[in-house]
N, C-alpha and C positions, 0 to 999 in steps of 0.2 A: 286267279286269272290275271295276267299282266295287262297293263294299260293298252298296249297295242292290240292285243287280241280282243279286248273288250270294245275298243273303239271301232274295230273292223267287224265286230259281231261274229268272230270265228273262234273256234276252239284252239287252244295251244297244241302244238305237236306233242305226240306221245313221248318223244325224247326229252322234252322240257319238263315233263311231269314225272316219269318213271326213272328217277335217278338212282334209287336204291332198290335192291332185290328183297325178296321176302325174308331171307335169313338176317339181313342187316336191319330191316324194320323190326323184326321180332327182338333182336338183340338190343336195339335202342329202346323199345318199349319196356322190356324186362329190366334193363338198366335204370330206366326212369323210376319204375316201381321200387326197385331195390334202393335207390338213393332216397326216395321219399320215406320208405320204411325206416331206413337207418337214420334219417334225419329226425324222424318223429319219436324214436325210441327214447333217447335221453330226456327230452322234456316230459314224456309220459311217465317215465320212471321217477323223475323228480317230483312230479305232481302226485304220483301214487304214494310216495313216502312222506309228503307234506301233511301234517296234521292240521285239521281245522277245528275251531272251537265252537 
């Protein structure tokens, strides 16, 4: 909620909130998960190959 809407105790207009449709939100969410997995795999592989004594 932006400062003006909070100060006036009103809800922001729907056009201010709903900027992306469902397909775009799904693509952004799945893209974020894919980036996280791809970013975690190299360190996890390295840690799995490292021997501890």
